[in-house]
C-alpha positions as CSV (number, residue, x, y, z in Angstrom):
1,M,-30.1,-31.7,-41.7
2,A,-30.3,-32.7,-45.4
3,D,-33.9,-34.1,-45.1
4,E,-36.4,-31.3,-44.6
5,L,-39.7,-32.5,-43.3
6,T,-43.1,-30.8,-43.7
7,N,-44.9,-29.6,-40.5
8,R,-47.2,-32.6,-40.8
9,E,-44.3,-35.0,-41.0
10,K,-42.6,-33.3,-38.0
11,T,-45.7,-33.5,-35.9
12,I,-46.3,-37.2,-36.6
13,L,-42.6,-38.1,-36.1
14,R,-42.7,-36.2,-32.8
15,Y,-45.8,-38.2,-31.6
16,I,-44.3,-41.5,-32.7
17,V,-40.9,-40.9,-30.9
18,E,-42.5,-39.6,-27.7
19,D,-45.0,-42.4,-27.5
20,F,-42.4,-45.0,-28.3
21,I,-40.1,-43.6,-25.6
22,Q,-43.0,-43.8,-23.1
23,T,-44.3,-47.3,-24.0
24,A,-41.6,-49.1,-25.9
25,N,-44.3,-50.3,-28.3
26,P,-44.7,-49.7,-32.0
27,V,-47.0,-46.7,-32.6
28,G,-49.9,-47.2,-35.1
29,S,-51.8,-44.7,-37.2
30,R,-55.1,-45.4,-35.5
31,Y,-53.6,-44.8,-32.1
32,I,-52.3,-41.4,-33.2
33,S,-55.6,-40.4,-34.8
34,R,-57.5,-41.3,-31.7
35,K,-55.2,-40.1,-28.9
36,K,-53.7,-37.0,-30.4
37,D,-55.4,-33.8,-31.3
38,L,-54.9,-34.2,-35.1
39,K,-57.7,-33.7,-37.5
40,L,-56.3,-36.5,-39.8
41,S,-57.6,-39.9,-40.7
42,P,-55.6,-43.1,-39.9
43,A,-55.1,-43.5,-43.7
44,T,-53.6,-40.0,-44.0
45,I,-51.4,-40.7,-41.0
46,R,-50.3,-44.1,-42.5
47,N,-49.3,-42.3,-45.7
48,V,-47.2,-39.8,-43.8
49,M,-45.7,-42.7,-41.8
50,S,-44.9,-44.4,-45.1
51,D,-43.1,-41.3,-46.3
52,L,-41.1,-41.1,-43.1
53,E,-40.2,-44.7,-43.6
54,E,-38.9,-44.1,-47.1
55,L,-36.8,-41.3,-45.7
56,K,-35.4,-43.8,-43.1
57,F,-36.9,-41.9,-40.0
58,L,-39.1,-44.9,-39.1
59,T,-39.2,-48.6,-39.5
60,H,-41.7,-51.4,-38.6
61,T,-41.2,-55.0,-37.5
62,H,-44.4,-56.3,-39.0
63,T,-46.3,-55.4,-42.2
64,S,-49.5,-54.4,-40.3
65,G,-47.7,-53.2,-37.1
66,G,-47.0,-49.8,-35.9
67,R,-43.8,-47.9,-36.6
68,V,-40.8,-47.3,-34.5
69,P,-38.1,-44.6,-34.8
70,T,-34.8,-45.4,-36.4
71,D,-31.5,-43.9,-35.2
72,K,-32.0,-41.2,-37.8
73,G,-35.5,-40.5,-36.5
74,Y,-34.2,-40.2,-32.9
75,R,-31.4,-37.9,-34.0
76,Y,-33.8,-35.6,-35.9
77,F,-36.1,-35.6,-32.9
78,V,-33.3,-34.6,-30.5
79,N,-31.8,-32.0,-32.9
80,E,-35.0,-30.4,-34.3
81,L,-38.2,-31.4,-32.4
82,M,-37.4,-32.0,-28.7
83,D,-38.3,-29.3,-26.3
84,A,-35.3,-28.7,-24.0
85,V,-36.2,-28.0,-20.4
86,P,-33.6,-25.9,-18.7
87,L,-32.3,-27.2,-15.3
88,K,-32.9,-25.2,-12.2
89,S,-29.8,-23.9,-10.6
90,G,-30.1,-26.3,-7.7
91,E,-30.4,-29.3,-10.1
92,L,-27.4,-28.0,-12.1
93,T,-25.3,-27.6,-9.0
94,C,-26.2,-31.1,-7.8
95,L,-25.4,-32.6,-11.2
96,N,-22.1,-30.8,-11.5
97,R,-21.1,-32.0,-8.1
98,K,-22.0,-35.6,-8.8
99,L,-20.3,-35.6,-12.2
100,A,-17.2,-34.0,-10.8
101,S,-16.9,-36.8,-8.2
102,L,-17.4,-39.5,-10.9
103,I,-14.9,-38.0,-13.3
104,F,-12.0,-38.3,-10.9
105,S,-12.9,-41.9,-10.2
106,P,-13.7,-43.8,-13.4
107,M,-14.1,-47.1,-11.7
108,K,-16.6,-45.6,-9.3
109,F,-18.5,-44.4,-12.3
110,I,-18.4,-47.7,-14.1
111,K,-19.7,-49.6,-11.0
112,K,-22.5,-47.1,-10.4
113,Y,-23.5,-47.3,-14.1
114,Q,-23.6,-51.1,-14.0
115,R,-25.8,-51.2,-10.9
116,F,-27.9,-48.4,-12.4
117,S,-28.5,-50.1,-15.7
118,V,-29.5,-53.4,-14.1
119,R,-31.9,-51.7,-11.7
120,Y,-33.3,-49.5,-14.5
121,K,-33.9,-52.4,-16.9
122,R,-35.6,-54.4,-14.1
123,N,-38.0,-51.5,-13.3
124,Q,-39.7,-49.6,-16.0
125,Y,-39.8,-46.0,-14.8
126,S,-42.2,-43.5,-16.3
127,Q,-39.8,-40.7,-15.3
128,P,-36.2,-41.8,-15.8
129,A,-34.8,-38.4,-14.8
130,L,-36.2,-38.8,-11.3
131,F,-34.7,-42.3,-11.1
132,I,-31.3,-41.1,-12.3
133,R,-31.3,-38.2,-9.8
134,R,-32.2,-40.5,-6.9
135,Y,-29.7,-43.2,-7.9
136,F,-26.7,-41.0,-8.6
């Protein structure tokens, strides 16, 4: 990626993306300084957040509000920061079987996806992978 981040910027971006995914609320510097094991003041975290905003990794909806990741921030998180958890063989077999049945029936997939998205939006799940596995 063209933008190379410092370790501090990577750490703060990771915290913001992970917390935003969990809560769907903007993440503030004070929250990070209190809840995470960083030895940084809220002012220092705000400065880093400002740098990340200039690089287009973060944005905010209000002047005094917390920050939210941009598409670029999510992409960097997925490509560089996210810890991939390998699937167990049983999970992989189950997923392959279900995907194979859906590939041969596009309309079946579309109907399942529509029902899934409505139910998922209605219920805020803390572990979406479990919901997906149960639903599909």
